[in-house]
C-alpha positions as CSV (number, residue, x, y, z in Angstrom):
1,M,34.3,-13.3,9.1
2,K,31.0,-11.9,10.4
3,T,27.7,-12.2,8.5
4,F,25.1,-9.5,7.8
5,L,21.9,-11.3,6.7
6,I,19.1,-9.5,4.9
7,L,15.8,-11.2,4.4
8,G,13.9,-9.8,1.5
9,A,15.2,-8.2,-1.8
10,G,12.3,-5.8,-2.3
11,T,12.7,-2.0,-2.0
12,G,14.1,-1.9,1.6
13,G,16.3,-5.0,1.4
14,T,17.9,-4.0,-1.9
15,M,18.4,-0.4,-0.9
16,M,20.1,-1.4,2.4
17,A,22.2,-4.0,0.7
18,N,23.6,-1.3,-1.6
19,K,24.3,1.0,1.4
20,L,25.8,-1.7,3.5
21,V,28.2,-3.0,0.9
22,K,29.7,0.5,0.6
23,R,30.1,1.0,4.4
24,L,31.0,-2.4,5.8
25,D,34.6,-3.6,5.6
26,P,34.6,-6.6,3.2
27,S,37.5,-8.2,5.0
28,E,35.3,-8.4,8.1
29,W,31.8,-8.7,6.8
30,K,30.0,-11.0,4.4
31,I,26.6,-9.8,3.2
32,I,23.9,-12.4,2.3
33,L,20.6,-11.4,0.8
34,V,17.7,-13.9,0.6
35,D,14.6,-13.7,-1.4
36,R,12.2,-16.2,-3.0
37,E,11.7,-14.5,-6.3
38,L,14.0,-13.4,-9.2
39,E,11.8,-10.5,-10.4
40,H,11.7,-7.0,-8.8
41,Y,8.4,-5.2,-9.2
42,Y,8.0,-1.4,-9.2
43,Q,4.8,-1.7,-7.1
44,P,3.7,2.0,-7.5
45,G,3.2,1.1,-11.1
46,F,0.6,-1.5,-10.4
47,L,-1.9,1.4,-10.0
48,F,-1.4,2.5,-13.7
49,I,-1.7,-1.0,-15.3
50,P,-5.5,-1.4,-15.0
51,F,-6.1,1.8,-16.9
52,G,-3.6,1.1,-19.7
53,Y,-1.2,3.9,-18.7
54,Y,1.6,1.4,-18.0
55,K,2.3,-1.8,-19.9
56,P,3.0,-4.6,-17.5
57,E,6.5,-5.1,-18.6
58,V,7.7,-1.7,-17.5
59,V,7.2,-2.5,-13.8
60,V,9.4,-5.6,-13.8
61,Q,13.2,-6.0,-13.8
62,P,15.5,-8.8,-12.6
63,K,16.5,-8.4,-8.9
64,R,20.1,-9.4,-9.7
65,K,20.5,-6.2,-11.7
66,F,20.3,-4.1,-8.5
67,I,22.4,-6.3,-6.2
68,P,26.2,-5.8,-6.1
69,A,28.2,-8.7,-7.3
70,N,30.0,-9.1,-4.0
71,I,26.8,-9.8,-2.1
72,E,25.7,-13.4,-2.0
73,F,22.2,-13.6,-3.4
74,V,20.2,-16.7,-2.4
75,I,16.9,-17.6,-4.0
76,S,14.9,-19.6,-1.4
77,D,11.9,-19.5,0.8
78,I,12.6,-18.9,4.5
79,E,11.6,-21.9,6.7
80,M,12.2,-20.3,10.1
81,I,14.0,-17.4,11.8
82,E,15.5,-18.3,15.2
83,P,16.5,-14.9,16.6
84,D,17.5,-16.2,20.1
85,A,20.1,-18.4,18.3
86,S,20.9,-15.7,15.6
87,R,20.2,-18.1,12.8
88,V,17.8,-18.6,9.8
89,K,16.8,-21.9,8.3
90,L,16.1,-21.8,4.5
91,A,13.8,-24.1,2.6
92,A,16.4,-24.6,-0.2
93,D,18.7,-27.4,0.7
94,K,17.7,-26.9,4.4
95,R,20.6,-24.5,4.6
96,V,21.1,-22.8,8.0
97,I,22.7,-19.3,8.1
98,Q,24.2,-18.1,11.3
99,Y,24.2,-14.3,11.4
100,D,25.7,-11.5,13.5
101,Q,23.3,-8.9,12.3
102,L,19.9,-9.4,10.7
103,L,17.8,-7.0,8.7
104,I,14.1,-8.0,8.1
105,A,12.7,-6.6,4.9
106,T,10.1,-9.2,4.1
107,G,7.3,-6.7,3.3
108,T,3.6,-7.2,3.3
109,D,1.1,-8.9,1.1
110,I,-2.7,-9.0,0.6
111,H,-4.8,-11.8,2.2
112,P,-8.2,-11.9,0.5
113,E,-8.9,-15.2,2.3
114,E,-9.3,-13.2,5.5
115,I,-12.6,-11.7,4.2
116,E,-15.4,-14.2,4.3
117,G,-16.5,-15.0,0.7
118,M,-14.0,-12.8,-1.1
119,K,-12.4,-15.8,-2.9
120,D,-15.6,-17.8,-3.3
121,G,-16.4,-17.6,-7.0
122,G,-15.9,-13.9,-7.9
123,W,-12.1,-13.7,-7.4
124,Y,-10.6,-12.5,-10.7
125,K,-14.0,-12.6,-12.4
126,N,-15.6,-9.4,-11.1
127,V,-13.6,-9.1,-7.8
128,F,-10.0,-7.9,-8.3
129,D,-7.1,-6.4,-6.4
130,F,-4.5,-4.1,-7.9
131,Y,-1.9,-4.6,-5.2
132,T,-0.3,-7.6,-6.9
133,F,1.1,-7.8,-10.4
134,K,-1.4,-10.5,-11.4
135,G,-4.3,-8.6,-10.0
136,A,-3.4,-5.4,-11.8
137,V,-3.0,-7.2,-15.1
138,E,-6.3,-9.2,-14.7
139,L,-8.2,-6.0,-13.7
140,S,-6.9,-4.2,-16.8
141,K,-8.4,-6.9,-19.0
142,F,-11.8,-6.6,-17.2
143,L,-11.9,-2.8,-17.4
144,K,-11.4,-2.8,-21.2
145,N,-14.8,-4.5,-21.5
146,F,-16.6,-2.7,-18.7
147,N,-19.2,-0.5,-20.2
148,G,-21.3,0.6,-17.2
149,G,-22.4,-0.3,-13.7
150,R,-21.3,0.2,-10.1
151,I,-17.7,0.0,-9.1
152,V,-17.0,-0.4,-5.4
153,V,-13.5,0.3,-4.1
154,N,-13.2,-1.3,-0.7
155,I,-10.5,-1.1,2.0
156,A,-10.9,-4.0,4.4
157,E,-8.8,-2.7,7.3
158,M,-5.8,-0.7,8.1
159,P,-2.8,-0.7,7.9
160,I,-2.4,-1.2,4.2
161,K,0.5,-0.7,1.8
162,C,0.4,2.8,0.3
163,P,-2.7,4.1,2.1
164,V,-3.4,6.7,-0.6
165,A,-3.5,4.1,-3.5
166,P,-7.2,3.3,-3.1
167,L,-8.0,7.0,-3.4
168,E,-5.8,7.2,-6.5
169,F,-7.7,4.2,-8.0
170,A,-11.0,5.9,-7.5
171,F,-9.8,9.2,-9.0
172,L,-8.2,7.5,-12.0
173,A,-11.4,5.4,-12.6
174,D,-13.3,8.7,-12.8
175,Y,-10.8,10.1,-15.3
176,Y,-10.6,6.8,-17.3
177,F,-14.4,6.6,-17.8
178,K,-14.6,10.2,-18.7
179,Q,-12.0,9.7,-21.4
180,R,-14.1,6.8,-22.7
181,G,-17.2,9.0,-22.7
182,I,-19.2,6.7,-20.4
183,R,-18.7,8.2,-16.9
184,N,-22.4,8.9,-16.8
185,K,-22.9,5.1,-16.9
186,V,-20.5,4.3,-14.1
187,E,-21.1,4.8,-10.4
188,I,-18.1,4.8,-8.2
189,V,-18.4,4.0,-4.4
190,Y,-15.5,4.3,-2.1
191,T,-15.8,2.3,1.1
192,T,-13.4,2.7,4.0
193,P,-13.1,1.6,7.6
194,L,-11.9,5.2,8.4
195,S,-14.3,8.0,9.3
196,G,-13.2,10.0,6.3
197,A,-11.1,9.9,3.2
198,F,-7.8,9.8,5.1
199,T,-6.5,9.3,8.6
200,K,-5.6,13.0,9.4
201,P,-8.2,15.8,9.7
202,V,-6.9,18.4,7.2
203,A,-6.0,15.8,4.5
204,S,-9.2,13.9,5.1
205,R,-11.3,17.0,4.6
206,M,-9.5,18.2,1.5
207,L,-9.4,14.7,-0.1
208,G,-13.0,14.2,0.8
209,D,-13.8,17.4,-1.2
210,V,-12.0,15.9,-4.2
211,L,-14.1,12.8,-4.0
212,I,-17.3,15.0,-3.9
213,K,-16.1,17.0,-6.8
214,K,-15.6,13.9,-8.9
215,D,-19.0,12.5,-7.9
216,I,-17.5,9.5,-6.0
217,H,-19.7,8.4,-3.2
218,T,-18.0,7.7,0.1
219,E,-19.2,5.1,2.7
220,P,-17.1,5.8,5.8
221,D,-16.8,3.5,8.9
222,F,-17.5,0.6,6.6
223,A,-15.9,-2.5,8.3
224,V,-16.4,-5.3,5.7
225,S,-17.8,-8.5,7.1
226,E,-18.6,-10.5,3.9
227,V,-18.5,-10.6,0.1
228,N,-21.3,-12.5,-1.5
229,S,-20.2,-13.3,-5.0
230,S,-23.5,-15.0,-6.0
231,K,-25.5,-11.8,-5.1
232,N,-22.6,-9.4,-6.0
233,T,-22.8,-7.7,-2.6
234,I,-20.4,-6.5,0.0
235,S,-21.6,-6.2,3.6
236,S,-20.4,-4.4,6.7
237,Y,-20.6,-5.5,10.4
238,D,-23.2,-2.8,11.0
239,G,-25.6,-4.3,8.5
240,R,-25.0,-2.1,5.5
241,E,-25.0,-4.0,2.1
242,I,-23.8,-2.6,-1.2
243,N,-24.3,-4.1,-4.6
244,Y,-21.5,-4.1,-7.1
245,D,-20.8,-4.9,-10.7
246,L,-17.1,-4.7,-10.1
247,L,-15.4,-4.9,-6.7
248,V,-11.9,-3.5,-6.4
249,A,-10.7,-4.9,-3.2
250,I,-7.9,-3.9,-0.9
251,P,-8.0,-6.9,1.4
252,T,-6.3,-7.4,4.8
253,N,-2.6,-6.7,4.6
254,M,-0.3,-8.9,6.6
255,G,3.5,-9.4,7.0
256,A,5.3,-12.5,5.8
257,E,4.1,-15.8,7.1
258,V,7.6,-16.7,8.3
259,I,7.4,-13.8,10.8
260,G,4.4,-15.5,12.4
261,R,5.9,-19.0,12.3
262,S,9.0,-17.7,14.0
263,G,7.1,-16.0,16.8
264,M,8.5,-12.6,15.9
265,G,5.3,-10.7,14.8
266,D,2.1,-9.2,16.1
267,D,-1.4,-10.4,15.1
268,L,-0.8,-9.3,11.5
269,N,2.8,-10.7,11.3
270,F,4.4,-7.2,11.5
271,V,7.6,-7.1,13.6
272,P,7.3,-5.0,16.8
273,T,9.9,-2.3,16.1
274,N,11.3,0.8,17.9
275,K,9.7,3.5,15.8
276,A,12.7,5.8,16.3
277,T,15.7,3.5,15.9
278,L,14.1,0.8,13.7
279,Q,15.7,-1.8,15.9
280,S,13.6,-4.8,17.0
281,N,12.0,-4.3,20.4
282,K,13.3,-7.7,21.6
283,W,16.6,-8.5,19.8
284,E,19.4,-6.0,19.6
285,N,21.0,-7.5,16.5
286,V,17.7,-7.5,14.6
287,W,16.6,-4.5,12.5
288,V,13.4,-4.0,10.5
289,I,12.6,-1.7,7.5
290,G,9.6,-0.8,5.4
291,D,6.4,-2.7,5.3
292,A,7.7,-5.5,7.6
293,T,7.6,-3.1,10.7
294,N,4.7,-2.2,12.9
295,V,5.8,1.4,13.2
296,P,2.9,3.9,12.8
297,A,4.2,5.3,9.5
298,S,2.8,4.8,6.0
299,K,3.8,1.6,4.3
300,A,5.2,3.5,1.2
301,G,8.3,3.8,-0.8
302,S,9.2,7.2,0.4
303,V,9.1,6.0,4.0
304,V,11.5,3.2,3.2
305,H,13.9,5.7,1.7
306,Y,13.8,7.9,4.7
307,E,14.0,4.9,7.1
308,A,17.2,3.7,5.3
309,E,19.0,6.9,6.1
310,T,18.3,6.3,9.8
311,L,18.9,2.6,9.7
312,I,22.4,2.7,8.1
313,E,23.8,5.0,10.8
314,N,22.3,3.0,13.7
315,I,23.5,-0.3,12.3
316,L,27.1,1.0,11.9
317,H,27.1,2.6,15.4
318,T,25.9,-0.7,16.9
319,I,28.6,-2.6,15.1
320,E,31.2,-0.2,16.5
321,G,29.7,-0.4,20.0
322,K,28.5,3.2,20.0
323,P,25.1,4.6,21.1
324,L,22.4,4.8,18.4
325,P,22.6,8.3,16.9
326,A,19.8,8.4,14.4
327,S,16.0,8.8,15.0
328,F,13.3,8.2,12.4
329,D,10.4,10.7,12.7
330,G,7.9,8.9,10.6
331,H,8.5,11.1,7.6
332,A,6.3,10.2,4.6
333,T,5.8,12.0,1.2
334,C,3.0,10.7,-1.0
335,H,1.9,11.8,-4.5
336,I,-1.8,11.2,-5.0
337,T,-2.7,10.9,-8.7
338,S,-6.1,12.5,-9.3
339,G,-6.6,12.2,-13.1
340,F,-6.5,14.8,-15.8
341,N,-2.7,14.8,-15.6
342,K,-2.8,16.2,-12.0
343,S,-1.7,15.0,-8.7
344,L,-1.9,16.1,-5.0
345,L,1.1,15.9,-2.7
346,I,1.1,15.2,1.1
347,D,4.1,15.4,3.4
348,F,3.8,14.4,7.1
349,S,5.3,12.6,10.0
350,Y,4.4,10.7,13.2
351,D,3.5,13.9,15.0
352,V,2.4,16.3,12.2
353,E,-0.5,15.7,9.8
354,P,-0.5,16.6,6.1
355,L,-0.8,20.4,5.8
356,T,-1.1,22.9,3.0
357,G,1.8,24.9,1.8
358,V,4.7,24.1,-0.6
359,Y,7.4,21.5,-0.7
360,P,10.4,21.2,-0.3
361,I,11.6,24.8,-0.3
362,P,9.6,27.6,1.5
363,V,7.9,30.0,-0.9
364,I,9.6,28.5,-4.0
365,G,8.2,24.9,-3.6
366,P,8.0,23.9,-6.4
367,F,5.4,21.4,-5.3
368,P,2.1,22.6,-3.8
369,L,0.8,20.6,-0.9
370,L,-2.8,19.2,-0.8
371,K,-3.6,20.8,-4.1
372,E,-4.3,19.3,-7.5
373,N,-1.4,20.4,-9.8
374,T,0.2,19.3,-13.0
375,F,3.7,19.8,-11.6
376,N,2.9,17.4,-8.8
377,Y,1.9,14.9,-11.5
378,L,5.2,15.3,-13.3
379,G,6.9,14.6,-9.9
380,K,4.8,11.4,-9.6
381,L,5.8,10.2,-13.1
382,S,9.5,11.0,-12.4
383,F,9.5,8.7,-9.4
384,K,9.7,5.6,-11.6
385,W,13.1,6.7,-13.0
386,I,14.3,7.8,-9.5
387,Y,13.2,4.4,-8.1
388,W,15.1,2.2,-10.6
389,N,18.2,4.4,-11.0
390,I,18.7,6.1,-7.6
391,M,16.6,4.7,-4.8
392,L,17.2,0.9,-5.3
393,R,20.9,1.5,-5.8
394,G,21.2,3.2,-2.4
395,I,22.4,6.5,-3.9
396,P,21.9,9.5,-1.7
397,F,18.9,11.6,-2.8
398,P,19.0,15.4,-2.3
399,L,15.7,15.5,-0.2
400,P,16.5,15.3,3.5
401,P,15.1,12.3,5.3
402,A,13.9,14.3,8.3
403,F,10.4,15.9,8.3
404,S,10.4,19.7,8.1
405,M,7.7,22.3,8.8
406,A,9.4,24.7,6.3
407,G,6.9,25.9,3.7
408,K,3.9,24.4,5.5
409,R,0.9,26.3,6.9
410,Q,-0.8,25.3,10.2
């Protein structure tokens, strides 16, 4: 009996477990899935918790619910991955698992300790993240009693999970305080290490216009050097200093610590991965999906979905001793909630930036690209149902994984 080992039961790991169990011969393969937590979080929902649009409980479900019964689900921390020996050491009972194929789906997490002073006194008092369940819940409590002052939304460095989420937070904050009738008492400052609102020229320009329209001040090229919680200031390496009453932080994002311990990662613990095949650059029987990779694609749920379609075919062909047939093109589709029951949509790849037009069908759409629209917002809201009921269960979705220029305007 051969072993297919999956590390991480988040979006990518769970999705691939469901796909593999349908495609691998159970008389030949045993699938083991390892994770340290019992709860599965719908992470796109964290954005909505601070503003009271989602109750915390709607973004949490038990992981076991989405894992087929014939997969061995192990709850344990991972002590070490030894890819040269094709084995993994678990912390629980010091168990050692020998594998034939390994999928790394260990994700990414925030590291506020990487920013000098960020955790010195102000953390979860007037400095919050919303990239974790706890951070989003604590921030929601703070915002209920926030009646005016300066909010600074800060991106420490790239890459980050869901790169449009900080923009969404700024847009929703504008909407939230307008609903409360105190927007004139709240200043919103958006600081980013990028030269504009986004990484690509067309999207950066159009999203920058939305920031201006909503009276959100942007501080570009802001490389954070320090947070001073006693003075309530955030500083950049070029000497700029900004006061805040509330700091909404997107700290350094890093891959799992076990990736670093095992000597498998780059400086941020992301696994060097072939961006087309999603195979490890160093080990032929190691595959990587989602936020754990270093591929130059967005760390977002849609990307994981598109990657999975490539990954399942390449894994099966490798097992059968055939050449790798599938190639991931960096396809990403992101809804950007902008408040007032509207959303923008961007669709892009490794080689093509977000463009205007319609998606996914030329002329018909129905989703306009890079344009605030209520229909886009409905699409954003529907994603939660799609996530729980289709995506995690590995059920094929009608949207093709490959990027297409159909409906887009250069």
